C-alpha positions as CSV (number, residue, x, y, z in Angstrom):
1,M,-115.2,-35.2,19.9
2,K,-113.7,-34.9,16.3
3,N,-113.4,-37.8,13.9
4,N,-110.3,-39.7,13.1
5,D,-109.1,-39.3,9.6
6,D,-105.7,-40.8,8.3
7,G,-105.5,-38.6,5.4
8,M,-102.1,-36.7,4.9
9,G,-102.1,-33.4,6.8
10,R,-105.4,-34.1,8.6
11,R,-106.0,-34.2,12.3
12,I,-106.0,-37.8,14.0
13,F,-106.8,-38.1,17.7
14,L,-104.8,-40.3,20.2
15,K,-106.0,-41.2,23.5
16,A,-103.4,-39.7,26.2
17,A,-102.7,-42.2,28.9
18,M,-102.9,-40.4,32.3
19,T,-100.2,-42.9,33.9
20,S,-96.6,-43.3,33.4
21,P,-96.1,-45.5,30.2
22,V,-93.5,-47.3,32.4
23,L,-96.0,-48.2,35.3
24,A,-98.8,-48.9,32.8
25,A,-96.4,-51.6,31.2
26,L,-96.9,-55.0,33.1
27,G,-95.7,-57.3,30.6
28,C,-92.6,-59.1,29.1
29,G,-91.8,-60.6,25.8
30,G,-91.8,-64.1,24.8
31,R,-89.8,-66.7,23.0
32,G,-90.9,-69.9,21.2
33,S,-89.0,-72.5,19.1
34,G,-90.4,-73.7,15.9
35,D,-93.8,-72.9,14.5
36,A,-96.3,-71.1,16.6
37,G,-99.1,-73.2,18.4
38,S,-102.6,-73.0,17.1
39,E,-105.3,-71.2,18.7
40,A,-106.7,-74.3,20.3
41,D,-103.5,-74.7,22.3
42,A,-104.0,-71.3,23.9
43,D,-104.4,-72.3,27.7
44,G,-102.6,-69.4,29.3
45,V,-99.3,-71.3,29.9
46,M,-96.1,-69.5,29.7
47,T,-92.6,-70.8,30.5
48,M,-89.2,-69.3,31.0
49,T,-85.7,-70.4,31.5
50,T,-82.9,-68.9,33.6
51,N,-79.8,-69.8,35.2
52,E,-79.9,-67.2,37.9
53,R,-80.1,-67.9,41.5
54,E,-83.1,-65.4,41.8
55,A,-86.0,-64.7,39.8
56,R,-88.5,-61.9,40.1
57,I,-91.7,-61.5,38.0
58,E,-94.7,-59.2,37.9
59,L,-98.1,-60.3,36.8
60,G,-101.3,-58.3,35.5
61,G,-104.8,-59.4,34.8
62,T,-107.6,-60.9,36.7
63,G,-108.4,-64.1,38.6
64,T,-105.5,-66.2,39.6
65,A,-102.2,-67.5,38.2
66,T,-100.2,-70.4,39.3
67,I,-96.4,-70.4,39.2
68,D,-94.2,-73.6,39.3
69,W,-90.8,-72.3,39.9
70,G,-89.1,-75.5,38.8
71,D,-87.4,-76.2,42.0
72,D,-89.4,-79.1,43.0
73,T,-91.5,-77.0,45.4
74,E,-95.3,-76.8,45.5
75,P,-96.6,-74.5,42.8
76,E,-97.5,-70.9,44.0
77,T,-101.0,-69.5,43.4
78,V,-101.2,-65.7,43.1
79,E,-104.2,-63.4,42.9
80,L,-104.3,-61.0,40.0
81,L,-105.8,-57.4,40.2
82,D,-106.6,-55.5,37.1
83,Y,-105.4,-52.3,38.7
84,E,-102.0,-53.1,39.9
85,Q,-99.4,-55.9,39.2
86,A,-98.8,-58.9,41.5
87,I,-95.0,-59.1,42.2
88,V,-93.6,-62.7,42.9
89,S,-90.1,-63.5,43.4
90,R,-88.0,-66.7,44.5
91,V,-84.3,-67.3,45.6
92,F,-83.0,-70.7,44.6
93,T,-80.5,-72.9,46.4
94,G,-78.2,-73.0,43.4
95,A,-77.2,-71.5,40.1
96,T,-78.6,-74.0,37.5
97,S,-80.8,-73.9,34.5
98,R,-84.5,-74.2,35.5
99,T,-87.8,-73.7,33.7
100,I,-90.5,-71.4,35.4
101,T,-93.9,-72.2,34.3
102,I,-96.8,-69.6,34.8
103,T,-100.5,-70.8,34.2
104,G,-103.3,-68.5,33.9
105,E,-105.9,-67.7,31.2
106,N,-106.3,-64.2,32.2
107,V,-102.8,-63.1,32.6
108,T,-102.7,-59.8,30.4
109,G,-99.3,-58.6,31.7
110,L,-95.9,-60.1,32.3
111,F,-92.9,-58.2,33.5
112,C,-89.8,-60.5,33.6
113,N,-86.9,-58.1,32.8
114,G,-83.5,-58.6,34.4
115,N,-83.8,-62.3,35.1
116,Q,-81.1,-63.4,32.4
117,L,-83.6,-65.6,30.5
118,T,-82.4,-67.7,27.9
119,A,-85.7,-68.9,26.7
120,L,-89.2,-67.5,26.9
121,D,-92.4,-69.1,25.5
122,I,-95.6,-67.1,25.6
123,S,-97.2,-68.5,22.4
124,R,-100.0,-70.3,24.5
125,N,-101.1,-67.1,26.3
126,T,-103.0,-65.1,23.6
127,A,-104.6,-62.7,26.3
128,L,-101.2,-60.7,26.8
129,D,-101.7,-57.0,26.2
130,V,-98.3,-55.7,27.2
131,L,-95.0,-57.5,27.3
132,H,-91.5,-56.6,28.9
133,C,-88.6,-58.8,28.6
134,W,-85.9,-56.3,28.4
135,D,-82.4,-56.9,29.8
136,N,-82.3,-60.7,29.2
137,Q,-80.2,-62.9,27.0
138,L,-83.1,-64.0,24.6
139,T,-81.9,-64.8,21.0
140,A,-85.4,-65.1,19.8
141,L,-88.8,-63.7,20.5
142,D,-92.0,-65.2,19.1
143,V,-95.1,-62.9,19.5
144,R,-97.1,-64.3,16.4
145,Q,-100.0,-65.8,18.6
146,N,-100.4,-62.5,20.7
147,A,-102.7,-60.5,18.5
148,T,-103.9,-58.2,21.2
149,L,-100.4,-57.1,22.2
150,M,-100.4,-53.3,22.6
151,S,-96.7,-52.8,24.2
152,L,-93.6,-54.7,23.7
153,Y,-90.5,-53.7,25.5
154,C,-87.7,-56.3,24.3
155,H,-84.6,-54.0,24.3
156,E,-81.3,-55.2,25.6
157,N,-81.4,-58.7,24.2
158,R,-79.6,-60.7,21.6
159,L,-82.3,-60.8,18.9
160,S,-81.3,-61.1,15.3
161,S,-84.9,-61.0,14.0
162,L,-88.4,-59.9,15.2
163,D,-91.7,-60.7,13.5
164,V,-94.5,-58.3,14.6
165,R,-96.7,-58.6,11.5
166,Q,-99.5,-60.3,13.5
167,N,-99.4,-57.5,16.2
168,T,-101.7,-55.2,14.4
169,V,-103.0,-53.1,17.6
170,L,-99.3,-52.7,18.6
171,K,-98.7,-49.0,20.1
172,T,-95.5,-49.1,21.5
173,L,-92.4,-51.2,20.2
174,I,-89.0,-50.8,22.1
175,C,-86.4,-53.2,20.4
176,A,-83.2,-51.3,20.9
177,D,-79.9,-52.7,21.7
178,N,-80.3,-55.9,19.6
179,Q,-78.8,-57.4,16.4
180,L,-81.7,-56.6,14.1
181,T,-80.7,-56.4,10.6
182,S,-84.3,-55.6,9.3
183,L,-87.7,-54.9,10.9
184,D,-91.0,-54.8,9.2
185,V,-93.5,-52.5,10.8
186,S,-95.9,-52.3,7.7
187,K,-98.8,-54.2,9.6
188,N,-98.5,-52.2,12.8
189,I,-101.0,-49.3,11.7
190,A,-101.6,-48.2,15.3
191,L,-97.9,-47.7,16.2
192,E,-97.2,-44.5,18.0
193,R,-93.8,-45.1,19.5
194,L,-90.9,-47.1,17.9
195,G,-87.4,-47.3,19.6
196,C,-85.2,-49.6,17.4
197,S,-81.7,-47.9,18.0
198,S,-78.4,-49.6,18.4
199,N,-79.0,-52.4,15.9
200,Q,-77.8,-53.0,12.5
201,L,-80.6,-51.9,10.4
202,T,-79.8,-50.8,6.9
203,S,-83.2,-49.5,6.0
204,L,-86.6,-48.6,7.5
205,D,-90.0,-47.9,6.0
206,V,-92.9,-46.4,8.1
207,R,-95.3,-45.3,5.5
208,Q,-98.1,-47.4,7.0
209,N,-97.4,-46.1,10.4
210,T,-99.8,-42.9,10.3
211,A,-100.1,-42.6,14.1
212,L,-96.4,-42.4,14.7
213,I,-95.2,-39.6,17.0
214,L,-91.8,-40.7,18.1
215,L,-89.1,-42.8,16.3
216,N,-85.7,-43.5,17.6
217,C,-83.5,-45.2,14.9
218,S,-80.1,-43.8,16.2
219,D,-77.0,-45.9,16.0
220,N,-77.9,-48.2,13.1
221,Q,-76.5,-48.5,9.4
222,L,-78.7,-46.0,7.7
223,T,-76.9,-44.1,4.9
224,P,-77.8,-40.8,3.6
225,Q,-80.0,-42.2,0.9
226,T,-81.8,-44.8,3.3
227,L,-82.3,-41.9,5.7
228,N,-83.9,-39.8,3.1
229,D,-86.0,-42.7,2.0
230,L,-87.1,-43.0,5.6
231,F,-88.0,-39.2,5.9
232,V,-90.1,-39.9,2.6
233,S,-92.1,-42.6,4.3
234,L,-93.0,-40.5,7.4
235,H,-96.6,-39.4,7.5
236,A,-97.5,-35.7,7.5
237,N,-100.5,-35.9,9.8
238,D,-101.3,-33.5,12.6
239,L,-101.9,-35.8,15.7
240,W,-103.9,-34.6,18.5
241,Y,-104.1,-35.9,22.2
242,L,-107.5,-36.2,24.0
243,D,-106.8,-36.2,27.7
244,D,-109.3,-37.7,30.3
245,Y,-111.0,-34.4,30.6
246,G,-111.8,-33.8,26.9
247,N,-109.1,-31.5,26.1
248,D,-107.1,-31.7,23.0
249,Y,-103.7,-30.5,22.0
250,K,-101.4,-31.2,19.2
251,S,-98.5,-33.8,19.6
252,D,-95.0,-33.2,18.6
253,K,-93.4,-35.6,16.2
254,T,-89.7,-36.4,16.7
255,I,-87.3,-38.7,14.8
256,Y,-83.8,-39.4,16.3
257,I,-81.2,-40.5,13.7
258,G,-77.8,-39.8,15.5
259,D,-74.8,-42.2,15.1
260,N,-75.8,-43.4,11.7
261,P,-73.3,-43.3,8.7
262,G,-75.7,-40.9,7.0
263,S,-76.6,-38.5,10.0
264,A,-74.5,-35.8,8.9
265,T,-75.2,-35.6,5.2
266,C,-78.8,-36.7,4.7
267,D,-81.5,-34.1,3.9
268,P,-83.7,-33.3,7.1
269,S,-85.9,-30.8,5.4
270,I,-87.7,-33.7,3.8
271,A,-89.0,-34.7,7.4
272,E,-89.1,-31.2,8.7
273,A,-91.6,-30.3,5.8
274,K,-94.0,-32.8,7.3
275,G,-93.8,-31.3,10.6
276,W,-91.2,-33.6,12.2
277,T,-88.3,-32.5,14.5
278,V,-85.0,-34.4,13.4
279,E,-82.6,-34.8,16.2
280,G,-79.0,-36.1,15.9
281,L,-78.1,-34.7,12.4
282,A,-74.3,-34.7,13.1
283,G,-74.3,-37.6,15.8
284,R,-75.5,-37.7,19.2
285,R,-75.0,-34.5,21.5
286,I,-73.3,-35.7,24.5
287,T,-73.2,-34.0,27.9
288,T,-71.1,-35.5,30.8
289,F,-71.4,-34.3,34.4
290,A,-70.1,-35.6,37.8
291,L,-72.0,-36.8,40.9
292,D,-70.9,-37.7,44.4
293,F,-69.1,-40.7,45.3
294,G,-67.4,-41.0,41.9
295,F,-70.4,-41.4,39.6
296,K,-70.5,-39.9,36.2
297,V,-73.6,-39.4,34.1
298,T,-73.4,-39.0,30.3
299,V,-76.7,-37.9,28.5
300,G,-77.5,-37.4,24.7
301,N,-80.4,-37.0,22.2
302,E,-81.4,-33.8,23.8
303,E,-84.7,-32.2,23.0
304,D,-85.3,-28.6,24.2
305,F,-88.7,-27.5,25.1
306,E,-87.6,-24.0,26.0
307,T,-88.9,-24.2,29.7
308,F,-87.1,-27.8,30.1
309,K,-84.9,-30.2,28.4
310,T,-85.0,-34.0,28.0
311,Y,-82.3,-36.6,27.0
312,M,-83.2,-39.9,25.6
313,Y,-79.7,-41.3,25.9
314,F,-78.5,-42.0,29.4
315,K,-75.4,-43.6,30.8
316,L,-74.2,-44.0,34.6
317,E,-70.7,-44.9,35.2
318,R,-68.3,-45.4,38.2
319,N,-64.5,-46.4,38.3
320,N,-64.7,-46.8,34.5
321,N,-67.5,-49.3,34.7
322,V,-70.8,-48.8,32.9
323,I,-73.4,-49.5,35.5
324,F,-76.6,-48.6,33.4
325,E,-77.3,-47.5,29.9
326,D,-80.5,-46.6,28.6
327,N,-81.1,-45.9,24.8
328,S,-84.8,-46.5,24.8
329,L,-87.4,-43.9,24.5
330,T,-87.2,-43.0,28.3
331,E,-86.7,-39.1,28.6
332,Y,-84.5,-38.0,31.3
333,E,-84.8,-34.5,32.8
334,F,-82.3,-32.6,34.9
335,G,-84.2,-29.2,35.4
336,D,-84.9,-29.7,39.1
337,K,-81.8,-28.9,41.3
338,R,-83.2,-31.5,43.9
339,Y,-82.2,-34.4,41.4
340,P,-80.2,-36.4,40.9
341,I,-80.0,-37.5,44.4
342,V,-77.3,-40.0,45.5
343,L,-77.4,-42.0,48.8
344,Q,-74.8,-44.0,50.2
345,T,-76.5,-47.1,51.9
346,G,-73.6,-49.2,52.9
347,N,-69.9,-50.2,52.0
348,N,-69.9,-49.5,48.2
349,S,-73.7,-49.5,48.0
350,F,-75.9,-46.7,46.7
351,E,-79.2,-45.5,45.8
352,L,-79.4,-42.9,42.7
353,L,-82.8,-41.2,41.9
354,F,-83.1,-39.6,38.5
355,E,-86.2,-37.6,37.3
356,V,-88.0,-38.9,34.2
357,N,-90.3,-36.8,32.1
358,S,-93.6,-38.7,31.6
359,R,-95.8,-36.1,29.9
360,P,-98.7,-35.8,29.6
361,A,-98.6,-37.8,33.0
362,K,-96.7,-36.5,36.1
363,N,-92.7,-37.0,36.1
364,Y,-91.6,-39.9,38.2
365,L,-88.3,-40.9,39.8
366,K,-86.3,-43.8,38.5
367,R,-84.4,-45.3,41.5
368,L,-81.3,-47.2,40.8
369,F,-79.9,-49.6,43.2
370,V,-76.0,-50.0,42.9
371,N,-73.6,-52.6,44.7
372,N,-70.1,-52.8,43.9
373,D,-70.4,-50.6,40.6
374,K,-73.1,-53.1,39.3
375,L,-76.8,-52.5,39.0
376,V,-78.9,-54.8,41.1
377,E,-82.4,-53.5,41.0
378,Q,-84.5,-50.6,39.8
379,D,-87.9,-49.1,40.6
380,E,-90.0,-45.9,40.4
381,L,-90.9,-43.4,43.0
382,P,-93.1,-40.3,42.9
383,V,-91.4,-37.0,42.4
384,F,-91.0,-35.4,45.6
385,E,-92.8,-32.1,46.6
386,A,-89.7,-30.8,48.7
387,E,-86.4,-31.5,50.3
388,A,-86.8,-34.1,53.0
389,T,-88.1,-32.8,56.3
390,D,-89.0,-34.4,59.7
391,I,-92.9,-34.4,58.9
392,N,-94.0,-36.3,62.0
393,N,-91.4,-35.1,64.5
394,D,-89.9,-38.5,65.1
395,G,-86.2,-37.5,64.5
396,I,-86.1,-38.9,60.9
397,K,-86.6,-36.9,57.7
398,E,-89.2,-37.9,55.1
399,Y,-89.4,-37.2,51.4
400,A,-93.1,-37.2,50.2
401,G,-95.1,-37.0,46.9
402,Q,-98.0,-38.0,44.7
403,R,-97.7,-40.3,41.9
404,Y,-100.3,-39.0,39.4
405,Y,-102.1,-35.8,38.7
406,S,-105.6,-37.2,38.0
407,E,-108.6,-36.4,40.2
408,A,-112.0,-37.5,39.2
409,W,-115.5,-36.3,40.5
410,S,-119.0,-37.7,40.1
411,G,-121.5,-35.7,38.4
412,E,-123.5,-35.0,41.4
413,N,-122.8,-32.5,44.4
414,D,-119.0,-32.2,43.2
415,M,-118.0,-35.5,45.0
416,L,-114.6,-36.8,44.6
417,V,-114.3,-40.6,43.4
418,S,-110.7,-40.9,42.8
419,Y,-107.8,-41.6,45.4
420,N,-104.3,-40.3,45.0
421,P,-102.5,-41.0,48.0
422,F,-99.4,-39.1,49.5
423,L,-96.4,-41.4,49.8
424,Y,-93.8,-40.9,52.4
425,Y,-90.4,-42.2,52.4
426,S,-88.2,-42.2,55.4
427,V,-84.2,-41.3,54.8
428,M,-82.5,-44.2,56.7
429,Q,-79.0,-45.2,56.5
430,T,-79.9,-48.1,54.4
431,G,-81.7,-45.9,52.0
432,L,-85.2,-44.7,51.2
433,K,-87.9,-46.8,53.0
434,L,-91.7,-46.4,52.5
435,D,-93.0,-45.3,55.8
436,S,-96.3,-47.2,55.5
437,L,-97.5,-46.2,59.1
438,L,-97.0,-42.5,58.2
439,T,-98.5,-42.9,54.7
440,K,-101.6,-44.6,56.3
441,Q,-102.1,-41.8,58.9
442,R,-101.6,-38.9,56.6
443,N,-104.0,-40.2,53.8
444,E,-106.7,-41.3,56.5
445,M,-106.4,-37.7,57.6
446,I,-106.9,-36.3,54.0
447,Y,-109.4,-38.9,52.7
448,G,-111.1,-40.1,56.0
449,T,-110.2,-43.7,55.0
450,F,-107.0,-45.3,53.9
451,H,-107.7,-46.9,50.5
452,G,-104.2,-48.3,49.9
453,F,-100.8,-47.2,48.5
454,Q,-102.0,-47.1,44.9
455,F,-104.0,-44.6,43.0
456,S,-107.5,-45.4,42.4
457,N,-110.1,-44.0,40.2
458,D,-113.3,-45.4,41.8
459,I,-113.3,-45.1,45.6
460,E,-116.4,-45.8,47.8
461,P,-117.9,-43.9,49.2
462,P,-117.3,-40.8,47.3
463,I,-115.9,-37.7,49.3
464,K,-116.9,-34.0,49.2
465,S,-114.1,-32.6,46.9
466,S,-113.8,-29.2,48.4
467,S,-112.9,-30.7,51.9
468,V,-110.3,-33.0,50.4
469,S,-108.8,-30.0,48.3
470,E,-108.3,-28.1,51.4
471,K,-106.6,-30.8,53.2
472,I,-104.2,-31.5,50.3
473,Q,-103.2,-28.0,50.3
474,Q,-102.6,-28.1,53.9
475,E,-100.4,-31.4,53.5
476,L,-98.6,-29.8,50.7
477,K,-97.7,-26.8,53.1
478,L,-96.7,-29.3,55.8
479,I,-94.3,-31.2,53.2
480,R,-92.9,-28.1,51.9
481,N,-92.4,-26.7,55.6
482,E,-94.3,-23.5,54.7
């Protein structure tokens, strides 16, 4: 393995995650008022306030967590697993302000986006690694006590300031679509991805961020001079990924600057001389196309990889209503003719599936649930191997796919120790439904034992890999109707 070196122009190696960055993120951001609590107060208690009639939270970590929903019911205890997040939800009897309290010293991930939170305090849980609190109504976010924080997604809020100077191991920061006028990332020396578009930034300095590979500062108030200053502050390092198999490859470095006052007249050659690709020089390149049932998609911030293109700006509309807009670092892809998929699931209700590029991991599908031209929910599915077919001859067509690429073997006798299940989704009038019985039956046939619906890198007992590989190929032929 090659040594790290942060010298200008020298190779620096980054560990490549083999799972989707979106799936890997279990957490949500936090809000506290006044001064941050002391370390002695760190007891794993987190609170959040919402006026919504329904709340949905995902937790990651180990041990257990207790949730007091603030509705005079008994607290709920949840078992936490280190390999998948626990999902909890509550429908309240009325829409009134209530405070939800979560207690758990080993909660390392909190995912509470889309709950219209007006307050969030995570200052007493110093164990958090990954925080997601996007699409809420937070006006302040206090993460000063969360020194182990590695990923923070707090976009689509109402933040006017954000202090991340204590988060020195932070690798991903997505704070787009807020009201930030300044952002200090000088202490975030591990930062790899920064998305701060659609704010009110007048300057940005990244000279200390020598591991940065992706920066989106589109739609701010950056003049030609401040953009040139930003280009000067970019590092010139060659950054290399190491995957789980010891292979290394050079990473691209891209900066997005569209929709700034200086986009058209700045000097991109300053950044390009350091190996950076500059996108959005004359504003956002926009492409619009129509889908079934009157939906319209607008994409921009295109990146051309010759064999495929991705778009980091995405907007879904219908009947002149903006249903969903994404200006974070998510990369949408439209090269596969199977997608987008639009399914009508009821009177003015729909499911829409869009492909997301998640390199170096496998692509996945973002599923949007739309009712009366409003987004009500979203989740992720595996990319499907083929068009839907009636796999088990029950008169219902199914889509099928695997969520990950990864396979792992033990050192002896070529024994497979990873479990990467096929997931089967029935095409129903009410939408795509996971066929749990078919999923169980087919994976038992492949692996001999059903190990669940999630990927696992440590199954017992190990399986002869040659036998499994042959059965996987047979299953792919069945799915593809070959």
